[in-house]
Jmol script that loads the backbone (N, CA, C; Angstrom):
load data "model"
ATOM      1  N   MET A   1     116.230  73.406  59.888  1.00  0.00           N
ATOM      2  CA  MET A   1     115.065  73.467  60.787  1.00  0.00           C
ATOM      3  C   MET A   1     113.936  74.447  59.835  1.00  0.00           C
ATOM      4  N   GLU A   2     112.891  74.379  59.207  1.00  0.00           N
ATOM      5  CA  GLU A   2     111.111  75.083  59.312  1.00  0.00           C
ATOM      6  C   GLU A   2     111.474  76.670  59.824  1.00  0.00           C
ATOM      7  N   ILE A   3     110.908  78.149  58.675  1.00  0.00           N
ATOM      8  CA  ILE A   3     110.682  79.134  59.678  1.00  0.00           C
ATOM      9  C   ILE A   3     109.907  78.770  60.599  1.00  0.00           C
ATOM     10  N   VAL A   4     108.912  77.791  60.514  1.00  0.00           N
ATOM     11  CA  VAL A   4     107.983  78.462  61.377  1.00  0.00           C
ATOM     12  C   VAL A   4     108.485  78.232  62.770  1.00  0.00           C
ATOM     13  N   ALA A   5     108.723  76.857  63.193  1.00  0.00           N
ATOM     14  CA  ALA A   5     109.476  76.111  63.908  1.00  0.00           C
ATOM     15  C   ALA A   5     110.950  76.711  64.717  1.00  0.00           C
ATOM     16  N   LYS A   6     111.720  77.593  64.091  1.00  0.00           N
ATOM     17  CA  LYS A   6     112.361  78.283  64.451  1.00  0.00           C
ATOM     18  C   LYS A   6     112.512  79.590  64.902  1.00  0.00           C
ATOM     19  N   LEU A   7     111.059  80.579  63.996  1.00  0.00           N
ATOM     20  CA  LEU A   7     110.197  81.163  64.806  1.00  0.00           C
ATOM     21  C   LEU A   7     109.826  81.151  66.190  1.00  0.00           C
ATOM     22  N   GLN A   8     109.369  80.025  66.342  1.00  0.00           N
ATOM     23  CA  GLN A   8     108.186  79.667  67.399  1.00  0.00           C
ATOM     24  C   GLN A   8     109.839  78.912  68.658  1.00  0.00           C
ATOM     25  N   LYS A   9     110.551  78.840  68.611  1.00  0.00           N
ATOM     26  CA  LYS A   9     111.879  78.711  69.433  1.00  0.00           C
ATOM     27  C   LYS A   9     112.176  79.816  69.191  1.00  0.00           C
ATOM     28  N   GLN A  10     112.205  80.473  68.432  1.00  0.00           N
ATOM     29  CA  GLN A  10     113.457  82.386  69.575  1.00  0.00           C
ATOM     30  C   GLN A  10     111.707  82.366  69.929  1.00  0.00           C
ATOM     31  N   PHE A  11     110.420  82.449  70.172  1.00  0.00           N
ATOM     32  CA  PHE A  11     110.143  83.000  71.080  1.00  0.00           C
ATOM     33  C   PHE A  11     109.452  82.277  72.305  1.00  0.00           C
ATOM     34  N   MET A  12     109.865  81.177  72.385  1.00  0.00           N
ATOM     35  CA  MET A  12     109.798  80.192  73.878  1.00  0.00           C
ATOM     36  C   MET A  12     111.349  80.782  74.346  1.00  0.00           C
ATOM     37  N   ASP A  13     112.113  81.155  73.596  1.00  0.00           N
ATOM     38  CA  ASP A  13     113.852  81.775  74.110  1.00  0.00           C
ATOM     39  C   ASP A  13     113.099  83.123  75.199  1.00  0.00           C
ATOM     40  N   PHE A  14     112.763  83.910  74.005  1.00  0.00           N
ATOM     41  CA  PHE A  14     112.243  85.032  74.376  1.00  0.00           C
ATOM     42  C   PHE A  14     111.358  85.518  75.633  1.00  0.00           C
ATOM     43  N   ILE A  15     110.645  84.640  76.039  1.00  0.00           N
ATOM     44  CA  ILE A  15     109.917  84.304  76.615  1.00  0.00           C
ATOM     45  C   ILE A  15     110.351  83.763  78.008  1.00  0.00           C
ATOM     46  N   SER A  16     110.889  82.912  78.416  1.00  0.00           N
ATOM     47  CA  SER A  16     111.755  81.766  79.520  1.00  0.00           C
ATOM     48  C   SER A  16     113.155  83.482  79.616  1.00  0.00           C
ATOM     49  N   ALA A  17     113.603  83.913  79.063  1.00  0.00           N
ATOM     50  CA  ALA A  17     114.079  84.856  79.522  1.00  0.00           C
ATOM     51  C   ALA A  17     113.851  86.102  80.283  1.00  0.00           C
ATOM     52  N   LEU A  18     112.440  86.278  79.034  1.00  0.00           N
ATOM     53  CA  LEU A  18     111.805  87.915  80.523  1.00  0.00           C
ATOM     54  C   LEU A  18     111.195  87.032  82.056  1.00  0.00           C
ATOM     55  N   TYR A  19     110.659  85.587  81.786  1.00  0.00           N
ATOM     56  CA  TYR A  19     110.722  85.043  83.135  1.00  0.00           C
ATOM     57  C   TYR A  19     112.423  85.689  84.164  1.00  0.00           C
ATOM     58  N   ARG A  20     112.957  84.822  83.645  1.00  0.00           N
ATOM     59  CA  ARG A  20     114.720  84.431  84.029  1.00  0.00           C
ATOM     60  C   ARG A  20     115.214  85.841  85.135  1.00  0.00           C
ATOM     61  N   GLU A  21     114.566  87.010  84.123  1.00  0.00           N
ATOM     62  CA  GLU A  21     114.649  88.528  84.040  1.00  0.00           C
ATOM     63  C   GLU A  21     114.127  89.289  85.443  1.00  0.00           C
ATOM     64  N   GLY A  22     112.198  88.590  85.746  1.00  0.00           N
ATOM     65  CA  GLY A  22     111.579  88.908  86.444  1.00  0.00           C
ATOM     66  C   GLY A  22     111.025  90.117  85.595  1.00  0.00           C
ATOM     67  N   PHE A  23     110.293  89.827  84.615  1.00  0.00           N
ATOM     68  CA  PHE A  23     109.537  90.616  83.629  1.00  0.00           C
ATOM     69  C   PHE A  23     108.328  90.385  84.085  1.00  0.00           C
ATOM     70  N   LEU A  24     108.372  88.488  83.098  1.00  0.00           N
ATOM     71  CA  LEU A  24     106.959  88.216  83.791  1.00  0.00           C
ATOM     72  C   LEU A  24     106.774  86.872  85.115  1.00  0.00           C
ATOM     73  N   ASP A  25     105.700  86.512  84.841  1.00  0.00           N
ATOM     74  CA  ASP A  25     105.902  86.211  86.537  1.00  0.00           C
ATOM     75  C   ASP A  25     104.803  85.170  86.425  1.00  0.00           C
ATOM     76  N   ASP A  26     104.343  84.072  86.762  1.00  0.00           N
ATOM     77  CA  ASP A  26     102.700  82.790  86.691  1.00  0.00           C
ATOM     78  C   ASP A  26     101.941  83.061  86.229  1.00  0.00           C
ATOM     79  N   GLN A  27     101.216  84.163  86.174  1.00  0.00           N
ATOM     80  CA  GLN A  27      99.449  84.380  85.796  1.00  0.00           C
ATOM     81  C   GLN A  27     100.411  84.396  84.524  1.00  0.00           C
ATOM     82  N   PHE A  28     101.305  85.027  83.811  1.00  0.00           N
ATOM     83  CA  PHE A  28     101.971  85.307  82.338  1.00  0.00           C
ATOM     84  C   PHE A  28     101.466  83.298  82.066  1.00  0.00           C
ATOM     85  N   LEU A  29     101.675  82.431  82.305  1.00  0.00           N
ATOM     86  CA  LEU A  29     101.768  81.040  82.098  1.00  0.00           C
ATOM     87  C   LEU A  29     100.084  80.816  82.020  1.00  0.00           C
ATOM     88  N   GLN A  30     100.170  81.560  82.939  1.00  0.00           N
ATOM     89  CA  GLN A  30      97.887  81.412  83.537  1.00  0.00           C
ATOM     90  C   GLN A  30      96.922  81.768  82.056  1.00  0.00           C
ATOM     91  N   LEU A  31      97.464  82.818  81.997  1.00  0.00           N
ATOM     92  CA  LEU A  31      97.226  83.509  79.811  1.00  0.00           C
ATOM     93  C   LEU A  31      97.052  83.305  79.762  1.00  0.00           C
ATOM     94  N   GLN A  32      98.415  82.422  79.572  1.00  0.00           N
ATOM     95  CA  GLN A  32      98.717  81.410  78.020  1.00  0.00           C
ATOM     96  C   GLN A  32      98.376  80.356  78.076  1.00  0.00           C
ATOM     97  N   LYS A  33      97.529  79.184  78.908  1.00  0.00           N
ATOM     98  CA  LYS A  33      96.958  78.262  79.734  1.00  0.00           C
ATOM     99  C   LYS A  33      95.189  78.411  78.676  1.00  0.00           C
ATOM    100  N   LEU A  34      94.616  79.681  78.562  1.00  0.00           N
ATOM    101  CA  LEU A  34      93.444  80.393  78.430  1.00  0.00           C
ATOM    102  C   LEU A  34      93.738  79.747  76.943  1.00  0.00           C
ATOM    103  N   GLN A  35      94.086  79.865  75.649  1.00  0.00           N
ATOM    104  CA  GLN A  35      94.351  79.628  74.520  1.00  0.00           C
ATOM    105  C   GLN A  35      95.120  78.742  73.962  1.00  0.00           C
ATOM    106  N   ASP A  36      93.319  78.616  72.959  1.00  0.00           N
ATOM    107  CA  ASP A  36      93.636  77.779  72.499  1.00  0.00           C
ATOM    108  C   ASP A  36      93.583  77.988  71.161  1.00  0.00           C
ATOM    109  N   GLU A  37      92.706  76.677  70.161  1.00  0.00           N
ATOM    110  CA  GLU A  37      92.660  75.963  68.968  1.00  0.00           C
ATOM    111  C   GLU A  37      91.041  77.562  68.316  1.00  0.00           C
ATOM    112  N   SER A  38      90.213  76.852  69.179  1.00  0.00           N
ATOM    113  CA  SER A  38      88.857  78.333  68.726  1.00  0.00           C
ATOM    114  C   SER A  38      89.573  80.118  68.940  1.00  0.00           C
ATOM    115  N   ASN A  39      90.506  79.555  69.848  1.00  0.00           N
ATOM    116  CA  ASN A  39      91.001  81.227  70.312  1.00  0.00           C
ATOM    117  C   ASN A  39      92.979  81.423  69.884  1.00  0.00           C
ATOM    118  N   PRO A  40      93.258  81.749  68.473  1.00  0.00           N
ATOM    119  CA  PRO A  40      94.729  82.174  67.938  1.00  0.00           C
ATOM    120  C   PRO A  40      95.102  82.228  69.071  1.00  0.00           C
ATOM    121  N   ASP A  41      94.731  83.405  68.623  1.00  0.00           N
ATOM    122  CA  ASP A  41      95.477  84.878  69.976  1.00  0.00           C
ATOM    123  C   ASP A  41      95.110  86.094  70.256  1.00  0.00           C
ATOM    124  N   PHE A  42      94.899  84.611  71.845  1.00  0.00           N
ATOM    125  CA  PHE A  42      93.657  85.039  72.413  1.00  0.00           C
ATOM    126  C   PHE A  42      95.024  86.243  73.356  1.00  0.00           C
ATOM    127  N   VAL A  43      96.364  85.340  74.078  1.00  0.00           N
ATOM    128  CA  VAL A  43      97.316  86.094  74.083  1.00  0.00           C
ATOM    129  C   VAL A  43      98.010  87.737  73.610  1.00  0.00           C
ATOM    130  N   PHE A  44      98.361  87.344  72.051  1.00  0.00           N
ATOM    131  CA  PHE A  44      99.017  88.395  71.371  1.00  0.00           C
ATOM    132  C   PHE A  44      97.457  90.100  71.635  1.00  0.00           C
ATOM    133  N   GLU A  45      96.004  89.056  71.898  1.00  0.00           N
ATOM    134  CA  GLU A  45      94.663  90.712  71.604  1.00  0.00           C
ATOM    135  C   GLU A  45      94.670  90.742  73.369  1.00  0.00           C
ATOM    136  N   VAL A  46      95.862  90.122  74.419  1.00  0.00           N
ATOM    137  CA  VAL A  46      94.740  90.628  75.544  1.00  0.00           C
ATOM    138  C   VAL A  46      96.033  91.393  76.574  1.00  0.00           C
ATOM    139  N   VAL A  47      97.310  91.364  75.640  1.00  0.00           N
ATOM    140  CA  VAL A  47      99.103  91.513  75.827  1.00  0.00           C
ATOM    141  C   VAL A  47      98.571  92.947  74.644  1.00  0.00           C
ATOM    142  N   SER A  48      97.671  92.846  73.703  1.00  0.00           N
ATOM    143  CA  SER A  48      97.636  94.214  72.994  1.00  0.00           C
ATOM    144  C   SER A  48      96.710  95.091  73.911  1.00  0.00           C
ATOM    145  N   LEU A  49      96.323  94.753  74.405  1.00  0.00           N
ATOM    146  CA  LEU A  49      94.923  95.872  75.158  1.00  0.00           C
ATOM    147  C   LEU A  49      95.277  96.235  76.257  1.00  0.00           C
ATOM    148  N   PHE A  50      96.334  95.383  77.081  1.00  0.00           N
ATOM    149  CA  PHE A  50      97.344  95.797  77.668  1.00  0.00           C
ATOM    150  C   PHE A  50      98.202  96.664  77.534  1.00  0.00           C
ATOM    151  N   PHE A  51      98.344  96.824  76.792  1.00  0.00           N
ATOM    152  CA  PHE A  51     100.047  97.970  76.233  1.00  0.00           C
ATOM    153  C   PHE A  51      98.888  99.402  76.143  1.00  0.00           C
ATOM    154  N   GLU A  52      97.362  99.319  74.900  1.00  0.00           N
ATOM    155  CA  GLU A  52      96.917 100.203  74.364  1.00  0.00           C
ATOM    156  C   GLU A  52      96.213 100.865  76.226  1.00  0.00           C
ATOM    157  N   ASP A  53      95.870  99.925  77.189  1.00  0.00           N
ATOM    158  CA  ASP A  53      95.750 101.506  78.518  1.00  0.00           C
ATOM    159  C   ASP A  53      96.452 101.272  79.071  1.00  0.00           C
ATOM    160  N   SER A  54      97.824 100.882  78.650  1.00  0.00           N
ATOM    161  CA  SER A  54      99.088 100.804  79.623  1.00  0.00           C
ATOM    162  C   SER A  54      99.410 102.525  79.226  1.00  0.00           C
ATOM    163  N   GLU A  55      99.727 103.299  77.794  1.00  0.00           N
ATOM    164  CA  GLU A  55      99.245 103.969  77.191  1.00  0.00           C
ATOM    165  C   GLU A  55      98.492 105.218  77.908  1.00  0.00           C
ATOM    166  N   LYS A  56      97.592 104.812  77.742  1.00  0.00           N
ATOM    167  CA  LYS A  56      96.240 105.760  78.487  1.00  0.00           C
ATOM    168  C   LYS A  56      96.022 105.919  80.125  1.00  0.00           C
ATOM    169  N   LEU A  57      96.703 104.550  80.830  1.00  0.00           N
ATOM    170  CA  LEU A  57      96.998 105.292  82.185  1.00  0.00           C
ATOM    171  C   LEU A  57      98.489 106.025  82.241  1.00  0.00           C
ATOM    172  N   ILE A  58      99.648 105.533  81.370  1.00  0.00           N
ATOM    173  CA  ILE A  58     100.102 106.901  81.582  1.00  0.00           C
ATOM    174  C   ILE A  58     100.393 108.006  81.146  1.00  0.00           C
ATOM    175  N   ASN A  59      99.924 108.154  80.693  1.00  0.00           N
ATOM    176  CA  ASN A  59      99.449 109.629  79.844  1.00  0.00           C
ATOM    177  C   ASN A  59      98.529 110.422  80.761  1.00  0.00           C
ATOM    178  N   ASN A  60      97.987 109.454  81.661  1.00  0.00           N
ATOM    179  CA  ASN A  60      96.840 110.398  82.657  1.00  0.00           C
ATOM    180  C   ASN A  60      97.944 110.660  83.822  1.00  0.00           C
ATOM    181  N   LEU A  61      98.095 109.851  83.821  1.00  0.00           N
ATOM    182  CA  LEU A  61      99.204 110.188  85.053  1.00  0.00           C
ATOM    183  C   LEU A  61     100.170 110.902  85.292  1.00  0.00           C
ATOM    184  N   ALA A  62     101.141 111.398  83.433  1.00  0.00           N
ATOM    185  CA  ALA A  62     102.350 112.081  83.414  1.00  0.00           C
ATOM    186  C   ALA A  62     100.926 113.536  84.042  1.00  0.00           C
ATOM    187  N   ALA A  63      99.933 113.541  83.081  1.00  0.00           N
ATOM    188  CA  ALA A  63      99.408 114.527  82.999  1.00  0.00           C
ATOM    189  C   ALA A  63      98.808 114.950  85.029  1.00  0.00           C
ATOM    190  N   ALA A  64      98.393 114.764  85.686  1.00  0.00           N
ATOM    191  CA  ALA A  64      98.228 114.587  87.129  1.00  0.00           C
ATOM    192  C   ALA A  64      99.106 114.695  88.021  1.00  0.00           C
ATOM    193  N   LEU A  65     100.378 114.191  87.408  1.00  0.00           N
ATOM    194  CA  LEU A  65     101.307 115.244  88.133  1.00  0.00           C
ATOM    195  C   LEU A  65     102.040 116.247  87.761  1.00  0.00           C
ATOM    196  N   GLN A  66     102.024 115.917  86.776  1.00  0.00           N
ATOM    197  CA  GLN A  66     101.648 117.922  86.168  1.00  0.00           C
ATOM    198  C   GLN A  66     101.556 119.141  86.963  1.00  0.00           C
ATOM    199  N   GLN A  67     100.012 119.018  87.317  1.00  0.00           N
ATOM    200  CA  GLN A  67      98.935 119.621  87.933  1.00  0.00           C
ATOM    201  C   GLN A  67     100.061 120.609  89.219  1.00  0.00           C
ATOM    202  N   GLN A  68      99.619 122.130  89.338  1.00  0.00           N
ATOM    203  CA  GLN A  68     100.722 122.408  90.479  1.00  0.00           C
ATOM    204  C   GLN A  68     100.669 121.933  91.873  1.00  0.00           C
ATOM    205  N   VAL A  69      98.767 121.625  92.219  1.00  0.00           N
ATOM    206  CA  VAL A  69      99.080 120.726  93.226  1.00  0.00           C
ATOM    207  C   VAL A  69      98.770 119.531  92.906  1.00  0.00           C
ATOM    208  N   VAL A  70      99.261 119.095  92.979  1.00  0.00           N
ATOM    209  CA  VAL A  70      99.345 117.321  92.535  1.00  0.00           C
ATOM    210  C   VAL A  70      97.883 116.777  94.292  1.00  0.00           C
ATOM    211  N   ASP A  71      96.893 116.019  92.813  1.00  0.00           N
ATOM    212  CA  ASP A  71      95.852 114.910  93.787  1.00  0.00           C
ATOM    213  C   ASP A  71      96.003 113.847  93.868  1.00  0.00           C
ATOM    214  N   PHE A  72      96.918 113.417  94.286  1.00  0.00           N
ATOM    215  CA  PHE A  72      96.604 111.859  95.083  1.00  0.00           C
ATOM    216  C   PHE A  72      96.613 111.124  95.148  1.00  0.00           C
ATOM    217  N   LYS A  73      94.550 111.424  95.202  1.00  0.00           N
ATOM    218  CA  LYS A  73      93.901 110.640  95.115  1.00  0.00           C
ATOM    219  C   LYS A  73      94.210 110.224  93.109  1.00  0.00           C
ATOM    220  N   GLN A  74      93.960 111.025  92.718  1.00  0.00           N
ATOM    221  CA  GLN A  74      94.045 110.523  91.192  1.00  0.00           C
ATOM    222  C   GLN A  74      95.221 110.157  91.387  1.00  0.00           C
ATOM    223  N   VAL A  75      96.122 110.156  91.924  1.00  0.00           N
ATOM    224  CA  VAL A  75      97.405 109.581  91.218  1.00  0.00           C
ATOM    225  C   VAL A  75      97.525 107.947  91.403  1.00  0.00           C
ATOM    226  N   ASP A  76      97.274 108.073  92.598  1.00  0.00           N
ATOM    227  CA  ASP A  76      96.696 107.231  92.839  1.00  0.00           C
ATOM    228  C   ASP A  76      96.026 105.916  92.514  1.00  0.00           C
ATOM    229  N   SER A  77      94.680 106.499  92.306  1.00  0.00           N
ATOM    230  CA  SER A  77      94.149 105.561  91.521  1.00  0.00           C
ATOM    231  C   SER A  77      94.364 105.201  89.767  1.00  0.00           C
ATOM    232  N   HIS A  78      95.329 105.943  89.410  1.00  0.00           N
ATOM    233  CA  HIS A  78      95.827 105.825  88.098  1.00  0.00           C
ATOM    234  C   HIS A  78      96.547 104.790  88.522  1.00  0.00           C
ATOM    235  N   VAL A  79      97.644 104.755  89.517  1.00  0.00           N
ATOM    236  CA  VAL A  79      98.319 103.710  89.638  1.00  0.00           C
ATOM    237  C   VAL A  79      97.811 102.628  90.276  1.00  0.00           C
ATOM    238  N   HIS A  80      96.964 102.257  91.281  1.00  0.00           N
ATOM    239  CA  HIS A  80      96.335 100.760  91.422  1.00  0.00           C
ATOM    240  C   HIS A  80      95.274 100.616  90.012  1.00  0.00           C
ATOM    241  N   GLN A  81      95.109 101.373  89.086  1.00  0.00           N
ATOM    242  CA  GLN A  81      94.350 100.767  87.587  1.00  0.00           C
ATOM    243  C   GLN A  81      95.631  99.423  86.995  1.00  0.00           C
ATOM    244  N   PHE A  82      96.718 100.588  87.070  1.00  0.00           N
ATOM    245  CA  PHE A  82      97.929  99.699  86.303  1.00  0.00           C
ATOM    246  C   PHE A  82      98.076  98.787  86.854  1.00  0.00           C
ATOM    247  N   LYS A  83      98.586  99.159  88.276  1.00  0.00           N
ATOM    248  CA  LYS A  83      99.022  97.727  88.862  1.00  0.00           C
ATOM    249  C   LYS A  83      98.187  96.388  89.204  1.00  0.00           C
ATOM    250  N   GLY A  84      97.037  96.914  88.766  1.00  0.00           N
ATOM    251  CA  GLY A  84      95.534  95.523  88.761  1.00  0.00           C
ATOM    252  C   GLY A  84      96.575  95.493  87.594  1.00  0.00           C
ATOM    253  N   SER A  85      96.113  95.868  85.528  1.00  0.00           N
ATOM    254  CA  SER A  85      96.492  95.523  84.250  1.00  0.00           C
ATOM    255  C   SER A  85      97.507  94.465  84.856  1.00  0.00           C
ATOM    256  N   SER A  86      98.924  95.217  85.454  1.00  0.00           N
ATOM    257  CA  SER A  86      99.912  94.481  85.325  1.00  0.00           C
ATOM    258  C   SER A  86     100.150  93.199  85.480  1.00  0.00           C
ATOM    259  N   SER A  87      99.347  93.457  86.560  1.00  0.00           N
ATOM    260  CA  SER A  87      99.338  91.845  87.823  1.00  0.00           C
ATOM    261  C   SER A  87      97.875  91.190  86.773  1.00  0.00           C
ATOM    262  N   SER A  88      97.651  90.766  86.272  1.00  0.00           N
ATOM    263  CA  SER A  88      96.475  90.253  85.074  1.00  0.00           C
ATOM    264  C   SER A  88      96.873  89.595  84.215  1.00  0.00           C
ATOM    265  N   ILE A  89      98.005  90.134  83.944  1.00  0.00           N
ATOM    266  CA  ILE A  89      99.187  89.601  82.336  1.00  0.00           C
ATOM    267  C   ILE A  89     100.260  89.161  83.398  1.00  0.00           C
ATOM    268  N   GLY A  90     100.644  89.289  84.476  1.00  0.00           N
ATOM    269  CA  GLY A  90     101.801  88.964  85.267  1.00  0.00           C
ATOM    270  C   GLY A  90     102.700  89.611  83.835  1.00  0.00           C
ATOM    271  N   ALA A  91     102.592  90.751  84.125  1.00  0.00           N
ATOM    272  CA  ALA A  91     103.626  92.218  83.769  1.00  0.00           C
ATOM    273  C   ALA A  91     104.873  92.376  85.668  1.00  0.00           C
ATOM    274  N   GLN A  92     105.408  91.417  85.765  1.00  0.00           N
ATOM    275  CA  GLN A  92     106.111  91.053  87.631  1.00  0.00           C
ATOM    276  C   GLN A  92     106.631  92.748  87.387  1.00  0.00           C
ATOM    277  N   ARG A  93     107.364  93.150  86.256  1.00  0.00           N
ATOM    278  CA  ARG A  93     108.641  94.099  86.911  1.00  0.00           C
ATOM    279  C   ARG A  93     107.211  95.507  87.253  1.00  0.00           C
ATOM    280  N   VAL A  94     106.228  95.901  85.997  1.00  0.00           N
ATOM    281  CA  VAL A  94     105.622  96.387  86.384  1.00  0.00           C
ATOM    282  C   VAL A  94     104.956  96.700  87.310  1.00  0.00           C
ATOM    283  N   LYS A  95     103.921  95.778  88.113  1.00  0.00           N
ATOM    284  CA  LYS A  95     103.126  94.810  89.080  1.00  0.00           C
ATOM    285  C   LYS A  95     104.354  96.097  90.271  1.00  0.00           C
ATOM    286  N   ASN A  96     105.649  95.305  89.897  1.00  0.00           N
ATOM    287  CA  ASN A  96     106.209  95.795  91.425  1.00  0.00           C
ATOM    288  C   ASN A  96     107.336  97.123  91.562  1.00  0.00           C
ATOM    289  N   ALA A  97     107.138  97.359  89.697  1.00  0.00           N
ATOM    290  CA  ALA A  97     107.420  99.410  90.117  1.00  0.00           C
ATOM    291  C   ALA A  97     106.553 100.050  90.416  1.00  0.00           C
ATOM    292  N   CYS A  98     104.892 100.144  90.171  1.00  0.00           N
ATOM    293  CA  CYS A  98     103.753 100.215  90.505  1.00  0.00           C
ATOM    294  C   CYS A  98     103.168 101.187  92.360  1.00  0.00           C
ATOM    295  N   MET A  99     103.461  99.040  92.348  1.00  0.00           N
ATOM    296  CA  MET A  99     103.758  98.778  94.285  1.00  0.00           C
ATOM    297  C   MET A  99     104.532  99.892  94.768  1.00  0.00           C
ATOM    298  N   ALA A 100     105.995 100.064  94.584  1.00  0.00           N
ATOM    299  CA  ALA A 100     106.900 101.045  95.450  1.00  0.00           C
ATOM    300  C   ALA A 100     106.121 102.536  94.861  1.00  0.00           C
ATOM    301  N   PHE A 101     105.674 102.673  93.726  1.00  0.00           N
ATOM    302  CA  PHE A 101     105.245 104.066  93.459  1.00  0.00           C
ATOM    303  C   PHE A 101     104.016 104.863  94.462  1.00  0.00           C
ATOM    304  N   LYS A 102     102.939 103.738  94.150  1.00  0.00           N
ATOM    305  CA  LYS A 102     101.554 103.823  95.397  1.00  0.00           C
ATOM    306  C   LYS A 102     102.230 103.950  96.830  1.00  0.00           C
ATOM    307  N   THR A 103     103.580 103.307  97.161  1.00  0.00           N
ATOM    308  CA  THR A 103     104.022 103.590  98.321  1.00  0.00           C
ATOM    309  C   THR A 103     105.258 105.602  98.754  1.00  0.00           C
ATOM    310  N   PHE A 104     105.162 106.037  97.766  1.00  0.00           N
ATOM    311  CA  PHE A 104     104.836 107.048  96.911  1.00  0.00           C
ATOM    312  C   PHE A 104     104.054 107.902  97.377  1.00  0.00           C
ATOM    313  N   CYS A 105     103.135 107.145  96.588  1.00  0.00           N
ATOM    314  CA  CYS A 105     101.735 108.424  96.455  1.00  0.00           C
ATOM    315  C   CYS A 105     101.087 107.925  98.052  1.00  0.00           C
ATOM    316  N   GLU A 106     101.321 107.152  98.334  1.00  0.00           N
ATOM    317  CA  GLU A 106     101.002 107.045  99.911  1.00  0.00           C
ATOM    318  C   GLU A 106     101.094 108.493 100.915  1.00  0.00           C
ATOM    319  N   GLU A 107     102.574 108.190 100.565  1.00  0.00           N
ATOM    320  CA  GLU A 107     103.596 109.280 101.868  1.00  0.00           C
ATOM    321  C   GLU A 107     103.399 110.753 101.012  1.00  0.00           C
ATOM    322  N   LYS A 108     102.778 110.755 100.375  1.00  0.00           N
ATOM    323  CA  LYS A 108     103.207 112.193  99.225  1.00  0.00           C
ATOM    324  C   LYS A 108     104.415 112.934  98.804  1.00  0.00           C
ATOM    325  N   ASN A 109     104.953 112.058  97.976  1.00  0.00           N
ATOM    326  CA  ASN A 109     106.611 111.955  98.325  1.00  0.00           C
ATOM    327  C   ASN A 109     107.007 112.246  96.747  1.00  0.00           C
ATOM    328  N   ILE A 110     106.533 113.723  96.134  1.00  0.00           N
ATOM    329  CA  ILE A 110     106.747 113.741  94.847  1.00  0.00           C
ATOM    330  C   ILE A 110     108.526 113.074  94.577  1.00  0.00           C
ATOM    331  N   GLU A 111     109.456 114.125  94.907  1.00  0.00           N
ATOM    332  CA  GLU A 111     110.642 113.667  95.067  1.00  0.00           C
ATOM    333  C   GLU A 111     111.042 112.525  95.216  1.00  0.00           C
ATOM    334  N   GLY A 112     110.380 111.000  95.622  1.00  0.00           N
ATOM    335  CA  GLY A 112     110.342 109.926  95.351  1.00  0.00           C
ATOM    336  C   GLY A 112     109.418 109.445  93.732  1.00  0.00           C
ATOM    337  N   TRP A 113     108.821 110.181  93.396  1.00  0.00           N
ATOM    338  CA  TRP A 113     108.816 109.832  91.765  1.00  0.00           C
ATOM    339  C   TRP A 113     109.690 110.007  90.728  1.00  0.00           C
ATOM    340  N   VAL A 114     110.886 110.747  91.028  1.00  0.00           N
ATOM    341  CA  VAL A 114     111.302 111.030  90.384  1.00  0.00           C
ATOM    342  C   VAL A 114     112.592 110.400  89.825  1.00  0.00           C
TER     343      VAL A 114
END
end "model"
wireframe off; spacefill off
backbone 0.3
color backbone group
């Protein structure tokens, strides 16, 4: 088996495992369908942007949570953004965590976040 075919198989096995374990959902399949010969790096670029944006959102969220008086609207806004971006790429577990986090925020339950 040539190296490219072997790497492609490993990649597909990895993606399948991510689906089975609930990390990805069908939205990721839709994202993959948008990739073609004219834009072969589309998925890579979108996922890379997701990780860059996620880092910023998590840092902003952490800063908001470290305030003496937590601004729950601000925290909710960061979590809402994170949920939306994770949903758009099919990051199922991240989206689910954001939904749970939003509930804690709505309840103003700081202990639930820890």
